[in-house]
C-alpha positions, 0 to 999 in steps of 0.5 A: 500500500502506497504512503499516501494512502496510509497517510490518508486512511490515517486521517479520515474521519469515520463521516456522516454527512449531516452538517449539524452533527458534524459540527457539534463533533467539532465543538465536542471537540473544540471544548474538551480540547481547550478545557484539557490544557489546564490539566497539563499546565497544573501538573506542570506548575508543581510536578513533584507534588504531582507526581508523589500524590498520584504517580507514586499512589498508583505505584508505578515506576518513574514517578517524575518521568511518567509525570511531566508524560501525562502533562505534556500529553495533556498539553500538546495532544488536547490542542491537537484535538481541538484543532483538529490535527493528528488527532486520533493520536493525540485522542489516544493518547490523552485516553490514555492518561484519562484511564489512569486517572480513573484508576487513581480515583477508584483506588483512592475513592472508590467507585464515588461517581463524584468523583470518577465522573470528570475523568470518566467523561474526558476518556469516553469522549476521547475515546469515541475521537480515537476510534471516529476520527475528527471529523469533517470540521477539522486539519485530518479531513482536509489533509484526508481529502488532500490526500485521497486527491493525490492517490486519485491521480496517480491511479487515474495517471496509472489508467491512462498508461494501461489505456495507451499501452493497450491502444497500442497494442490494439493498433499493432495486431490491427495492422498486423492482421492487415499486412497479413 
């Protein structure tokens, strides 16, 4: 499979052509992307205390490193989701951080819904965008359309070459039949 075809598949969202549906998904994508950024900023403001309170508490190795990973995933991934650029990998990373947050909330407070709800809502939304892509109103959709056009034009050129070679072979065969 060609690289442009693979990239077009990566960027291409699962599309419902309903404009209102796509507009509401874009609004959701922007809202969760913008709202998530402050979580990364809060982590970076005091990375050591975040590492102690959250990462060490769970018994995960390399707490400072993992705290930086979580913070930068939120600082970089959230705007990517908001803009709809590299949405699937960004949303997948954010989904992972929200799963760890949910695990932390459950280990601290049990299945306390008020404590768990925000990270669960974020996780569900990021999972949706990791699976379905950013939608029609996104940079990913623009890139997919551009890459599809280049892949289609390449296929069109290949078909034209095949037609020319077929026509040349057909013409040669007809001239051979005429001379015999």
